[in-house]
C-alpha positions in Angstrom: -39.7 -46.0 -12.9 -38.4 -47.8 -9.9 -40.3 -48.5 -7.1 -38.1 -46.4 -4.8 -39.0 -43.5 -7.2 -42.5 -44.3 -7.1 -42.7 -44.1 -3.3 -40.9 -40.6 -3.4 -43.0 -39.4 -6.1 -46.0 -40.2 -3.8 -45.0 -37.9 -1.3 -42.0 -35.8 -2.4 -42.6 -33.3 -5.3 -39.9 -33.3 -7.7 -40.6 -30.5 -9.5 -38.0 -28.1 -9.9 -35.3 -30.5 -9.0 -33.1 -31.7 -11.6 -32.5 -35.4 -11.5 -29.0 -36.8 -10.0 -26.7 -37.0 -13.0 -28.4 -34.3 -15.0 -26.6 -31.3 -15.9 -28.7 -29.4 -13.4 -27.5 -31.6 -10.9 -23.8 -31.5 -11.9 -24.0 -27.5 -11.5 -25.3 -28.3 -7.8 -22.5 -30.3 -6.9 -22.0 -34.1 -6.5 -24.2 -35.5 -3.5 -22.5 -36.0 -0.8 -19.7 -33.6 -1.3 -18.5 -33.6 2.4 -18.8 -35.7 5.3 -22.2 -36.3 6.5 -23.6 -36.1 10.0 -25.8 -38.4 11.8 -27.1 -36.7 14.8 -28.1 -39.3 17.3 -30.4 -38.5 20.2 -29.0 -41.1 22.6 -25.8 -41.4 24.7 -23.0 -43.4 23.0 -22.8 -47.3 23.2 -26.7 -48.1 23.8 -28.4 -50.1 21.2 -29.6 -47.7 19.3 -26.2 -46.1 18.8 -24.9 -48.9 18.0 -27.3 -49.8 15.3 -26.9 -46.3 13.9 -23.3 -46.7 13.9 -23.3 -50.0 11.6 -25.4 -48.3 9.3 -23.8 -45.4 9.1 -20.6 -46.8 8.3 -22.0 -48.9 5.4 -23.8 -45.8 3.8 -20.5 -44.0 4.0 -18.7 -46.7 2.1 -21.5 -46.7 -0.8 -21.7 -43.0 -1.2 -17.7 -42.2 -0.9 -18.0 -39.8 2.0 -17.7 -40.6 5.8 -21.2 -40.8 7.8 -20.0 -39.4 11.1 -22.2 -40.0 14.3 -22.7 -37.2 16.6 -24.5 -38.0 19.9 -26.9 -35.2 21.1 -28.9 -37.1 24.2 -31.9 -35.2 26.1 -35.0 -35.7 27.4 -37.7 -36.4 24.7 -34.9 -36.4 22.0 -35.3 -32.5 21.8 -31.9 -31.2 21.5 -30.9 -33.6 18.9 -34.1 -33.0 16.6 -33.8 -29.3 17.1 -30.3 -29.1 15.7 -31.2 -31.1 12.4 -34.8 -29.2 12.0 -32.4 -25.9 11.8 -29.8 -27.7 9.7 -29.1 -26.5 5.9 -31.3 -28.8 4.2 -28.7 -30.3 1.7 -28.5 -34.0 2.9 -25.3 -33.5 4.9 -27.1 -33.7 8.3 -29.6 -36.6 9.2 -31.8 -37.4 12.2 -31.9 -40.7 13.9 -35.6 -40.5 14.5 -37.2 -43.1 16.6 -40.6 -43.8 18.3 -39.4 -41.5 20.9 -40.2 -38.8 18.4 -43.9 -40.1 18.5 -44.1 -40.4 22.3 -42.9 -36.9 22.7 -45.5 -35.2 20.9 -47.8 -36.2 23.6 -45.3 -35.9 26.5 -44.7 -32.1 25.9 -47.1 -29.3 25.7 -45.0 -27.6 23.1 -42.3 -28.6 21.4 -39.5 -26.1 19.3 -40.4 -27.9 15.8 -43.1 -30.0 14.1 -41.7 -33.9 13.8 -44.1 -34.3 10.7 -43.7 -31.1 9.2 -40.4 -30.2 9.7 -38.7 -33.2 8.5 -38.6 -35.4 5.3 -38.3 -39.0 6.1 -35.6 -41.3 4.6 -36.6 -44.5 5.5 -36.8 -47.0 8.5 -33.7 -48.7 9.9 -34.5 -51.3 12.6 -37.2 -52.6 14.8 -36.3 -53.5 18.9 -38.6 -55.9 19.9 -40.0 -55.8 23.4 -40.0 -58.5 25.9 -41.7 -59.7 29.5 -39.3 -60.9 32.1 -39.3 -62.4 35.3 -36.5 -63.5 37.7 -35.3 -67.1 37.2 -36.5 -68.0 40.7 -40.0 -66.3 40.3 -43.1 -67.9 40.9 -44.5 -66.8 37.8 -43.1 -69.0 35.2 -45.4 -67.9 32.3 -47.3 -64.6 31.5 -50.4 -66.4 31.5 -49.6 -67.3 35.4 -48.8 -63.4 36.3 -52.1 -62.4 34.3 -53.8 -65.1 36.6 -52.3 -63.5 39.3 -53.2 -59.9 38.5 -56.7 -61.0 38.3 -56.9 -62.9 41.4 -55.2 -60.3 43.3 -56.0 -56.8 41.7 -53.1 -54.2 42.3 -50.4 -56.6 43.5 -48.6 -57.6 40.3 -45.6 -55.2 40.1 -44.3 -54.6 36.6 -41.0 -52.5 36.4 -39.8 -50.1 33.5 -37.3 -47.5 32.8 -38.7 -43.8 32.8 -42.2 -42.3 32.9 -42.8 -41.8 29.3 -40.5 -44.1 27.7 -41.8 -46.7 25.2 -41.0 -49.6 27.7 -43.4 -47.7 30.6 -46.1 -47.0 28.0 -45.7 -50.6 26.8 -46.4 -51.7 30.3 -49.4 -49.2 30.4 -50.8 -50.5 27.1 -50.7 -54.3 28.5 -52.3 -53.3 31.6 -55.3 -51.7 29.7 -55.4 -54.6 26.9 -55.2 -57.3 29.4 -57.9 -55.8 31.9 -55.8 -56.0 34.8 -55.1 -53.5 37.7 -51.3 -53.7 37.8 -48.6 -51.6 39.7 -45.9 -49.8 37.3 -42.9 -48.8 38.8 -40.5 -46.6 36.7 -36.7 -46.8 37.4 -33.9 -44.6 36.3 -32.5 -47.0 33.5 -31.9 -50.7 32.8 -29.7 -51.6 35.3 -31.9 -50.7 38.1 -34.8 -52.8 36.5 -32.5 -55.3 36.3 -31.4 -55.3 40.0 -35.0 -54.7 41.0 -36.2 -58.0 39.3 -33.3 -60.4 40.4 -33.9 -59.1 44.0 -37.6 -60.0 43.8 -38.4 -56.3 44.4 -40.8 -56.3 41.0 -42.6 -59.3 39.5 -41.8 -58.7 36.2 -40.1 -56.2 33.9 -41.0 -54.8 30.4 -37.4 -54.0 28.1 -36.2 -54.1 25.0 -34.9 -57.5 24.2 -31.3 -56.7 23.2 -29.8 -55.8 26.6 -31.7 -58.2 28.1 -30.5 -61.3 26.1 -27.2 -61.9 28.1 -29.3 -62.0 31.2 -31.4 -65.0 29.8 -28.7 -66.6 28.5 -26.8 -66.8 31.8 -29.9 -68.0 33.4 -30.4 -65.1 35.8 -33.8 -64.0 34.3 -36.4 -65.6 32.5 -38.4 -64.3 29.4 -42.1 -65.0 29.5 -43.3 -63.6 26.2 -42.0 -60.9 23.6 -44.2 -57.9 22.4 -44.0 -58.6 18.8 -46.5 -60.1 16.4 -44.4 -62.9 15.7 -42.0 -65.1 18.1 -38.0 -63.7 18.0 -35.5 -65.7 15.9 -33.3 -65.6 19.0 -35.6 -66.8 21.5 -38.1 -69.2 19.2 -39.5 -71.0 22.2 -40.5 -67.7 23.9 -44.2 -67.1 23.2 -45.8 -63.6 21.8 -47.8 -61.7 24.7 -50.8 -62.3 21.9 -50.7 -66.1 22.4 -50.1 -65.7 26.3 -53.5 -64.5 26.4 -53.6 -60.8 25.2 -55.0 -60.3 21.7 -53.9 -57.4 19.6 -51.1 -56.6 21.8 -48.2 -55.6 19.6 -45.5 -53.4 20.7 -41.5 -52.6 19.3 -39.5 -49.7 19.3 -37.9 -48.5 16.2 -35.8 -46.0 14.6 -35.4 -44.3 11.3 -33.3 -42.0 9.4 -34.8 -38.5 8.3 -33.4 -35.1 6.9 -34.9 -31.4 7.2 -38.0 -31.0 5.3 -36.8 -28.9 2.3 -33.8 -31.3 1.4 -34.0 -31.9 -2.4 -36.1 -35.1 -3.3 -33.0 -36.4 -5.6 -30.6 -36.5 -2.4 -33.6 -38.4 -0.4 -33.8 -40.9 -2.9 -30.0 -41.0 -2.8 -29.9 -41.5 0.8 -32.8 -44.2 0.8 -31.1 -46.6 -1.9 -27.8 -46.0 0.3 -29.9 -47.1 3.5 -31.4 -50.1 1.8 -28.3 -51.4 0.7 -26.6 -51.1 4.0 -29.3 -52.9 5.8 -28.8 -55.7 3.0 -24.8 -55.8 3.8 -23.4 -58.8 5.4 -21.7 -56.9 7.9 -24.9 -55.0 9.2 -27.1 -58.2 9.1 -24.5 -59.9 11.5 -24.3 -56.7 13.9 -28.3 -56.7 14.2 -28.4 -60.6 14.9 -25.7 -60.3 17.9 -27.8 -57.2 19.3 -31.3 -59.0 18.9 -32.4 -56.4 16.3 -34.7 -56.7 13.5 -33.7 -54.7 10.3 -36.7 -52.9 9.4 -36.5 -51.7 5.4 -39.0 -49.2 4.5 -39.9 -46.4 2.2 -40.0 -42.7 2.9 -43.8 -42.6 2.6 -43.7 -45.9 5.0 -42.2 -44.1 7.5 -44.3 -41.1 7.2 -47.4 -43.4 7.8 -45.4 -45.3 10.8 -44.9 -42.0 12.4 -48.3 -40.7 12.0 -49.7 -43.9 13.5 -47.4 -43.8 16.4 -48.2 -40.5 17.4 -51.7 -41.2 17.4 -51.5 -44.6 19.5 -49.0 -43.4 22.2 -51.1 -40.1 22.4 -53.9 -42.1 23.5 -52.3 -44.3 25.9 -50.5 -41.2 27.5 -54.3 -39.8 28.1 -55.3 -43.0 29.3 -52.4 -43.1 31.5 -53.2 -39.5 32.7 -49.7 -38.6 32.5 -49.6 -35.0 32.3 -47.4 -33.4 29.5 -44.3 -31.3 30.7 
């Protein structure tokens, strides 16, 4: 029995579902028998959308049917998620799941679905490391200096992020709590606004996903002070982690994954998971991820279920401590 099948057996009962390639499976029709839709809860052109398209294209080549990305952006990823939750559970509609789904559980009083109950995990896809940045001309040359400033002058260190409740915003809140400092965290409408504020000196630091910031770092307009992952990032090996800069235990990364409606047959899930793992190992996908500063994050369906549960618990606690009122 393969490792993949053992992982699936641990989470999704196969009783009653014929194995792919058996007579019963042929009676159901070959999978996939038509184009597969990957519903992405973000706008086209962003880093999550680009990574999803790279993986979808590779999966389509393997399985002999196009994997078509359909963008359905909305607050909390609700529109896209509800669309997939109500789709036919036959493996022809997938959801690009992310840590935004875990965060939304704590940000909304009532969601029209249960993200843990109404979906079957396929596997993790990518990790998007976060970084702490300062303007190139800032007096704060290291994160350790920023921490010292915050401790000497409580309430004066300003940290810019995108919108309240975003991973970046909550990562800044978590940093404040774990570092034991009192900082002013300033939310902006989007990354361009955060960059403008940082370069003009309106804020001292910014917390943002590395990918969109790497060109600015390369151009010398901003400086990377630390990365939020447990290890240094391959694109910036000289930049320390937040842990090394003086905040033990701090580790934050955004992530995304694929999931299908809950009643999707287990053999179909296994086929999708195997195609996803092969896609992540494809040279073209690796090259695109490297260009974007993204880490491939292969993982079993069971591992994704555990990750989602941990992230719901973790970010729910951050939201409560930050006293962010659910909508």
